[in-house]
N, C-alpha and C positions, 0 to 999 in steps of 0.2 A: 253692528256693522251692516251696511246695506248688502243685498245679495250679490251685487256685482263685484264686491271686494274679495271674493274667494280666490285664493291664489292658485293658479294652474299654469305651469309652464307648457309651452307647446313642444310636443315631441319632435325631435329632429327628423326631417324627411330623408329617406335613403337617397344616396347620391345616384343620379341617373347617368348611365354610360351613354355618351353621345353616339348617335347612329352613324355608322360608317357607310360610305356609298356602296361598297360591294356587298353589304348585308342584304340588300334588296336585289342584287344581280342574279344570284343563283335561283331563287324561286321564280323570278320573271323569265330567266333563261329556260327553266324546265317547262314552264307553260308555253313559251314561244316555240320550243322544240317540238311539243306535241302538235301544234298547229302546222309547223313546217313539215313534219312527217306526214300528216294528213294530206297536205297540198302536194307533196312530192309523190305520194302513193297514187293520188288521183291523176296527176300528170303522167306518171309512168303507165297508168292503165289506159288512158284515152289518147295519148300522143301517137303511139304506133298506128292506130286505126284512123284517127282524125287527120293526121298530117302525112300518112303513108311514110312513116319514118321508122325504120327498123332499129330497135334498141336491144342490147343484151339484158333482158329483164331479170334473169336468174341471179347474176352477181349483184345487180343493183338492188334487187329485193333483199338479198342477203345482207347488204350494207345497211339498208333501212331497218331490217329486223334487228341487227346488232345494235344500232343506235337506239331503237325503241326499247330493247332490253336494258341498255345502259341508262336510258332516261327513267325507266321505271325503277331501277335500282336507286338512282339518285333521289327520286321522289320519295321512296320509302325511307331512305336514310335521312333525308331532310326532316320528315315528320317524326322520325324516331329519335333523332338527336335534338337535345335542348339547346346546344350552343349554336351560334351563328357561324356560317362558313367563313374561312379565312381567305385572304387574297390569293394564296397559292392554289387553293381548291378552285376558285373562280378562273384563274389562269389556265388550269388543266382542262376545265370544261370548254373554254373557248378554243383551246388547241385541238381538242377532240372534234369539235364542230368543224374546224378548218380541215382536218384530215378526212373526215367523213364526206364533206362536200367536194373536196378535191378528188376523192375516190370515185364519186358519182360522175364528176366531170371527166375523169380518165376514161370511163366507158361510154361517154357521150360527146366525143369530139375534142376534149381537152380545151386548149386556149381558143380554139375556133368556135366554141360554144359561147354565145353572147351572155349567158348566165354566169360566166366566169367572174364578172365584176361583183357578184354577190360575195366573193371572198373578202371584200372590203368591210362587210357588216361586222364581223368580230373585231376588226381593227377599230371601227368607230365606237363600239361598245366598250372596249378596253380603254380608249382614250377618254371616254366620259367618266368612267367609274373606277379604273384601276390606277396603280402607280406608274411612274415613268418607266421603270424597268420592265414592268409587265407589258406596257404598250409597245416598247421596242421589241420585246420577244415576239408578241403577236404579229407585229408588222414584218419582222424578219421572216417568220414562218410563212406568212401570206405571200411575200415576194418569192421565197424559195419554191413554194408549191406552184405559183403561177409560172415561174421560169421552167420548172420540170414539165408542166402541162403543155408547154410550147414545143417540147421535143419528144415527150413520151405520152402517147394517148392512142386510143382506138378510134380511128376516123369513122364518121357516119357515112353510110352508103346512100347518097342522094340522087344518083342517076345523072342529071344534067346540071350544068353550071347556072342556068337561069333560075331554076327552082332552088338551088342552093343559095343563090344571092337573095331571093325573096324570103326564104326561111331565116337567113342570117339577119336581114333588115327587120323582119318581124320580131325576132328575138331581141335585137338591139332596142326596138321600140318598147318591148315589154320590160326590158332591164331598165330603160330610162324612166318609165312610169313608176316602177317599184322603187328605184333609187330616189326619184323626186319626192314620192310620198314619204319614204323613210327619212329623207333629209329634212323635210318640213316637220315631221313628227318629232325628230330629235331636237331640232332647233327650238320648237315651241316648248318642249318639255324642259330644255335647258334654260330658256328664258323665264319660264314660270318658276323654276327652281331658284334662279337668281333673284327674282322678285320676292319670293317667299323668304329667302335668306336675308335680303335687305330689310324686309319688314320685321323679321325676327331680330335683326341687329338693332334696328331703331327701337323696338320695344325693350330690348335688353339694355340699351343705353338709357332709355327713359326710366326703367326700373332701377338701374344702378344709381342714377341721379336722385331719384326719389328716396331710395334707401339711404343714401348719404345724408340727405336732409333729415330723414327720420332719426338716424343715428345721432346727428348733431343735436336735434331736439331732445333726444333721450339723455344725452350727456348734460345738456342745459337743465333738463328737469331734475336730474340727480343732484346737480350742484345747487339748484334752487331749493330742493327739499332739504339739503344739509344746512343751508343758510337760514331757512325759514323756521327751523326748529326752535331756536332760542327766542325770537320775537313772539312766537305763538305761546311758548311756555310762560313768558312774561305776561302776555295778555290774559292767559288763563288764571294766573295768580291775581292780577288786578281785578278781573271780573268776579272772582271768588270773594275778594275783600269787599268789593262794592255790593255784592249780594248780601253779605252779612250786615252791612250798614243800611240796607234798604228794606222798608216794611214789606212783608210778604203779600199784602193785599193791594198793592199799588200797580199801576201800569208799568212803572219803571222796573219792578221786580220781574214781570213777565218778559220785558225786553232783555233784562239781564240773563234770564234763563235761556232765551233764544240765542243770545250771543254766546253763552257757554256751550250750547249744543253745536252751534256753527264752528266754534273753535275746536271742539272735540272732533267734529267731522273732518276739518282741515288737517288735524294732527293724524287722523287715521289715513287720510290720503297720502300724507308725507311718509308715514310708516310703510305703506305699501310700496311707494316709489323707492324707498331705501332698500326694502327687502328684494324687490324685483331687479335692482341694479346688479345683483350677483346671480350666480347660478342657483337654480332651484331644481328639486327632484320631482319627477312625475308621480312618486308615491304620495305626494301631498295633494293630489288632484281631488276635486270634489265633483260629484255628479248630482244633477237635479232634473226634475221634470221641467221641460221648457216653459210650460204655462206658469208654474209656481215661481220659477226664476224671473221671468219677465214681469209678472204681476208684482213681485216684491221690489224689483228694480224700479218699476213705474211708481209704486207707492213711495219709495224713498226719494225719488226725484221730485215727485209732486210735493211732498212735505217740506222739502228744502227750498221750494219756490213759492211758498205762500198759498198753497191750495189753488193753483192756477186752473184755468178752464181746460180740462183734458179728460179724455175717456180711454178706457182699455177694453178691447173686444177680442173674444176668442172665435176664430172662424173655422178652425180645424175640427174634424169629426174623428171619433175613436179615441183610443188611449194616447195621450201626449207622449212623445218619445223622451227618453232620458238623454241628456247631453252633458258633456264635460264643460265646466265653466272656466272660461279663459278671462283673466282680468281685463284685457284690452277689448274684449267683446262688449262687456258692460259699459266700458268707457266710450266705446264707439256709439252704442245706442243712445247713451246720455248726450253725446255731442250732437247727434242728429235731432234728438228731442229739443235741445237748447236752440238749435238753428230754427226749428219749426216754431217754437214759442216766440222767438224774436221776429219771425216773419209775420205772424198773425194768428191769434187764438180764435176759436178753439183748436186744440191739437188732438188728433185721433190716432191712437196706437192700436194696431191689430196684429194678431198672431195667427198664422196658419201653418199647417204641416201636412205632409204626405209621406209615402214610403221612401222618398229620395231626399227630401230637403225640408228645412224649416224656413219659413218666410216671415219676416217682420216688416210691417208697413207703417210708415209715419206720414200723416197728411196734415196740412195746415190750411188756413184760410187767407194766406197772404197773396202778394201779387204774382207768385210763381217764380220759377228759375229763369234767369236770362239765357239767351242762346249761348253765350260764352261759357256759362257754368255748365250747361248741359253738354257742351262739346268737350270740356276739359274734365269735368266730374272728379275733381280732386287729384288729377294725375300729373298735371304739368306745372302749375304754379300754386302758391298759397291762395291767391285771389283776395277777395274782399270778404271779411267775416260778416259784414252787414248784409251781404247777399247770400249768406249760407255757404260760402266756398272758402273759408279760411283754413287755419292750421288744423282745426278739429276735423274738417272733412278730409284733409290730406292724411292725417293719422288714422282715421276710420277706414279709408280706402286701403291703406297699406296693411293694417292689421287684418282686415277681412280677406285680402288676397293671400296673406300668409296662412290663413286657415282654409283656403280653397273657396272662400265665399266671394260674393260680388255685391257692389252697391250700385243700384240703378236709380237714376233721377229722371223724372218726367213731370209734365204739367197736365193733369187730367182735364177733360172737357168740362167737368163740373166746377172748375176753378181751383185756385190754390196750387200748392206744390205737393209732390209725393216722392218720398224716398223709400226704396224697397231693398231690404237686406236679405240676401239668399245665402243660406248656409247648408252645405251638403252633409247629410247624416253620415256619409261614409267617412268624413273627417272628424266630426264633433259628436256623433251619436254613439250610444252604448247599446250593443245588441244583447238583449236578454231573452 
């Protein structure tokens, strides 16, 4: 049996929990809070002298110190805890930010302070990342605090009305600049997230469509394997009888022997298809050195195609890694070799490896891939088998992606076409 016939089921991948929007809120909020604390400390230090603006620094510094201690505690707890924060925890953090900023505004003019509009920031964050109930809670709290700051606050002692008007207009300008920058940033982030989501949905739809076609082909192959068993058995009996009636030293006897070998090979393929139609256990897996496996696969492929013009080259240095042999991997390599042989001999097969991956490269001397094949690369349509983009390429791409690998197609400057299979050792390698 050729080396690529070794049965190995792929281990099921662990289910990945989809990322929730608020999972990224708390780490980002902690980082932003450090920056905000630094900016507020700087403003509290320079504002009284620069603007001749008396501020009750002691209570405001106490508020900033309390927020800093809380933020440090949250930072330590976040790195200590393995689980992601829940939505209730994120809601609590935003409420604390609202209360802390409202306390600072209480000592600096209340609603007359132009920076009061910064109370909208937690509302915007909750609207982007939290549930509807959390958004309503944050919005209600912000409205309540703003309303209280209109009647309860410590006024600033500004001296004359003209100077108060100038400071108020300057504060409004600063608030507008900050609000415009933050609005632009949020909108761009949201737009980028929507674009990424649309691209992921398109890829998921394409993957689902391709998987459906692969499953349909698998069911068709299983049915064909069942139906071809009887005709092949009949042919094997007939060829055996013809061999007994044919002199051993004639050309016909050699042809009969070749026919018997080909029929036996077809029966082995059908047996593998039948076995792989059901569930298999990973205990039956077999491992081989990648160079020995690919060399044996190449030799078996070459012998079944009449000693075609092809070469096998090892490019890697050092000890070849051990890999687990998946049946569909060998079938994929054979499919790529068949496409290259149809495009134009000689066909060059090369194997390279490093600490991260195994790379299999197949080159031919044909006219090269068309632009349509390079763009689709076996992902969208079956294409034309004569151009090297038929069902075999579709199945090869699907099986490689299932193992975490990729199939790259290009046309080298030296001519012909090149197909490169990249397989991560993290998925198929054995660490010894």
